[in-house]
C-alpha positions in Angstrom: 87.3 20.9 108.9 84.2 23.0 111.7 84.0 26.7 112.6 86.7 26.9 115.0 85.1 30.3 116.3 82.2 30.2 118.5 79.0 32.5 117.7 78.6 35.0 119.8 81.5 34.5 122.0 83.7 38.0 123.1 86.6 36.1 123.7 90.3 35.8 123.5 91.6 33.1 121.5 95.1 31.7 121.7 98.6 32.8 124.2 100.2 34.5 121.5 103.3 35.3 123.8 104.6 34.4 126.9 107.9 36.8 128.1 109.6 35.9 131.1 113.4 36.8 132.9 116.1 35.4 134.2 119.9 35.5 135.7 121.7 33.7 132.7 120.8 34.1 129.3 123.5 30.9 128.5 120.9 28.7 131.0 118.0 29.2 129.7 119.9 28.5 125.8 121.1 25.3 127.2 118.0 24.3 129.0 115.6 24.7 126.0 117.9 23.3 123.7 117.5 20.6 125.1 114.4 20.0 125.2 113.9 20.3 121.6 112.7 24.0 121.0 114.2 26.1 118.3 116.2 28.3 120.5 117.0 31.8 118.6 119.0 35.0 120.2 118.0 37.9 119.2 119.3 41.3 120.8 120.2 39.9 124.1 117.2 37.5 124.1 115.3 34.0 123.1 113.2 33.5 121.1 111.3 29.6 121.5 110.0 28.0 118.2 108.8 25.1 117.4 110.9 23.0 114.6 108.6 23.7 111.2 106.2 26.2 113.2 107.2 29.9 112.0 105.4 31.1 115.6 107.2 32.2 118.5 105.7 31.1 121.7 107.6 32.7 124.2 110.8 34.7 124.9 113.4 34.8 127.3 115.4 38.0 128.8 118.7 38.2 131.1 117.9 40.2 134.4 120.2 39.2 136.3 118.1 38.5 138.9 115.6 35.2 139.5 113.0 34.0 137.5 110.0 36.1 137.0 107.0 36.0 134.7 106.8 39.6 133.0 104.0 39.4 130.8 101.6 37.7 128.6 100.4 37.9 125.2 96.9 37.5 124.1 95.5 36.8 120.8 91.9 37.8 119.6 90.1 38.2 116.2 90.6 40.6 113.8 86.5 41.4 113.9 86.5 41.1 118.4 88.8 43.4 118.9 87.5 46.8 119.2 84.1 45.4 120.6 86.4 43.7 123.5 88.3 46.8 124.5 84.6 48.6 124.8 83.5 45.7 127.7 86.9 45.6 129.2 87.0 49.1 129.7 83.1 49.7 130.1 83.7 47.2 132.9 85.9 49.6 134.5 89.8 48.4 132.9 91.7 51.3 132.1 94.7 50.1 129.3 98.3 50.9 131.2 101.1 51.9 129.2 103.2 48.5 127.8 105.7 46.7 129.3 108.6 47.3 129.3 110.2 44.3 127.4 106.7 44.6 125.5 105.7 46.9 122.7 102.5 49.4 121.9 100.5 46.8 119.9 96.9 46.5 121.2 95.7 47.1 124.8 97.4 46.4 127.8 96.2 45.3 131.4 97.5 44.9 134.6 95.4 40.9 136.2 94.7 40.6 139.7 97.8 39.5 140.9 99.7 42.6 139.3 100.5 40.3 135.7 101.0 42.7 132.8 98.9 41.3 129.6 98.5 42.5 126.6 95.5 41.4 124.2 96.2 42.1 120.6 94.7 41.4 117.2 96.8 38.1 116.3 96.4 34.9 113.6 94.7 32.3 115.9 97.8 30.0 117.3 95.4 27.3 119.6 94.8 24.2 117.6 91.5 24.1 114.9 91.4 20.3 116.0 92.0 17.4 117.6 96.1 16.3 117.6 97.0 14.2 114.4 98.2 10.7 116.6 95.9 10.0 118.8 95.7 7.2 120.5 98.8 4.2 120.0 100.3 3.5 117.2 99.9 -0.1 116.7 101.9 -2.4 114.0 102.6 -6.3 113.2 105.0 -8.1 115.0 106.3 -10.9 112.1 108.8 -13.4 114.4 111.9 -12.1 115.1 111.1 -8.8 114.6 110.7 -6.1 117.5 107.8 -4.3 117.7 109.8 -0.9 119.5 112.7 1.1 117.8 116.0 0.8 118.9 117.2 3.1 121.2 120.3 3.9 119.3 117.8 5.0 116.9 116.2 7.7 118.4 115.6 11.3 117.2 115.8 14.0 119.6 112.3 14.5 120.7 111.0 18.1 119.7 107.3 19.8 120.6 105.2 20.4 118.0 103.1 23.7 119.4 102.6 25.4 123.5 99.8 23.8 124.9 99.5 25.8 128.2 100.1 27.2 130.7 99.7 26.9 134.4 100.1 30.4 137.0 100.1 30.6 140.3 98.5 33.1 142.0 97.2 34.1 145.5 93.2 33.6 144.7 92.2 31.6 142.3 88.4 32.7 142.1 89.8 36.2 141.7 91.6 34.9 138.2 89.1 33.4 136.4 87.1 36.4 137.7 89.5 38.7 135.1 90.1 35.8 132.6 87.3 34.4 131.9 85.1 37.0 133.5 87.3 40.0 131.0 88.5 38.4 128.5 86.3 35.4 128.2 88.3 32.8 128.8 85.6 29.8 130.0 86.3 27.3 132.7 87.0 23.8 132.2 87.7 21.9 135.5 88.8 22.8 138.8 89.7 21.7 141.8 88.4 23.0 144.9 90.4 26.8 145.8 93.4 24.5 144.6 93.6 24.7 140.9 91.3 25.8 137.9 91.9 25.2 134.3 90.4 27.1 131.3 90.7 26.9 128.1 89.4 28.8 124.9 85.9 29.9 123.7 86.8 29.0 120.2 88.4 25.9 120.1 91.4 24.7 122.2 92.7 22.4 124.0 91.4 21.3 127.6 93.1 24.2 128.9 95.1 26.8 127.7 95.3 28.7 131.0 95.5 27.4 134.7 96.0 28.9 137.7 97.0 27.3 141.0 97.0 28.5 144.6 100.3 29.8 146.1 100.8 32.9 148.4 101.7 35.1 145.0 101.9 35.3 141.0 104.7 33.2 139.6 104.9 31.0 136.2 104.4 27.2 137.2 104.9 25.3 133.6 105.1 25.9 129.9 103.2 22.4 129.1 104.1 21.7 125.1 102.8 18.8 122.8 104.5 15.8 121.1 103.5 13.5 118.7 103.2 10.6 120.5 102.9 8.6 124.0 106.8 7.8 124.1 107.9 11.0 123.5 107.0 11.9 126.8 109.5 8.9 128.5 112.2 9.5 125.4 112.0 13.4 126.5 112.1 12.3 130.2 115.7 10.7 129.3 116.6 13.4 127.0 116.2 16.2 129.5 118.1 13.7 131.9 120.3 13.0 129.5 121.4 16.8 129.0 121.9 16.6 133.2 118.2 17.9 134.2 117.4 15.0 135.6 115.1 16.5 138.7 111.5 16.2 137.2 108.1 14.8 137.8 106.3 11.8 135.9 105.8 9.9 134.0 102.5 9.6 134.6 98.7 10.4 133.1 96.3 13.9 134.4 92.8 13.1 135.8 92.0 16.8 135.1 92.6 17.5 130.9 93.9 13.3 130.7 97.2 14.1 129.3 100.3 11.8 129.4 102.7 14.2 131.5 106.5 14.4 131.8 108.0 17.7 133.7 111.4 18.5 133.5 112.6 21.1 136.2 114.5 24.0 134.7 117.4 25.7 136.6 114.7 28.5 138.3 112.9 26.1 139.4 109.5 25.8 137.6 109.2 23.6 134.8 108.8 22.5 131.5 105.6 19.7 130.4 105.7 17.4 127.6 102.6 17.1 127.3 100.3 14.1 124.9 96.9 13.7 124.4 95.3 15.9 126.3 91.0 16.5 126.1 89.9 18.9 123.7 86.8 21.1 123.0 85.7 22.1 120.1 83.7 25.4 119.3 79.9 23.8 119.7 81.3 21.8 122.9 79.8 23.3 126.4 81.8 22.0 128.0 80.3 20.7 131.2 82.6 21.9 133.8 83.6 19.8 137.5 84.9 20.1 140.6 87.3 17.5 141.1 88.6 15.9 144.6 91.9 16.8 146.1 92.8 13.6 144.6 92.4 13.2 141.5 93.0 17.1 140.5 96.8 15.8 140.4 97.5 12.8 138.4 95.6 8.9 137.6 99.0 7.0 138.3 102.5 7.9 138.1 105.1 8.2 140.7 104.3 10.1 143.8 104.6 14.6 143.5 108.2 15.7 144.4 107.7 18.4 147.6 109.7 20.6 145.0 106.5 20.3 142.2 104.3 23.2 144.4 107.1 25.7 145.4 106.9 29.2 143.6 110.3 30.6 143.8 109.1 33.8 142.2 107.7 34.3 145.3 110.3 33.3 147.3 113.0 35.7 145.4 111.0 38.5 145.7 110.2 37.9 149.5 114.7 37.1 149.6 115.0 40.9 148.4 113.0 42.9 150.6 
């Protein structure tokens, strides 16, 4: 396997954790359990794991208020931490106190939208190689033996890891200047001022963090890698059977190339089943492109529902004012 660390790049390597708050924790537990995650309750919160992986990808707390993104944690290599912190401070970004739901490890910043970001030394949890199972599986078809599996034999779709997150922002370029210019992520591709995708310098999927134009900050979706194209469609059926009938897909993206289904959660945001996304290793200088609007969402699939682009976090804040 090639070295996943890009020589000379001072940059975060992973989204180590995301944290947000919701009105009711039981709703969150039901949704993410149905989605196929390993949901663990601990001290009044949910810890979100994937089965077979010992890393906690996210935490959900109950607030009694509308859903809100609390903070992100980005991981860096131990040998890069001091130099990255010195760079950040030298460019005029003053560290802040930790988020009340966070801890004192590393240093904390506020991004241009006001979202708190923790930067700390952590093991790399973005992939170092393209996921196994790339492409379609084929098998012989003897007479009388069907190729496809039986519906009655299907087991729960269980994602293997977090792939990426899409955040709302009031200014895509300003967010890129922070996450790329300050924290070292790299532009993968974009579509005008509407949406942009960034990858980790030290080997990652095509996008680690993406940013979509809105009227303010918010979490649009988390995306989770599954093992096979069938798992995208089976995940859709799994969520519908659990009562989550609204979503978007199945389809295939242009930017990133992955197959997708987005299940709408109880708060108006989404969790995505994703398969076969483009991969960018540390030796590759990805030729970032600016795609036309018709290529910014999908190559094929159903029409985009109106509710897919709504930022319910800013709507809720406006209603409270």
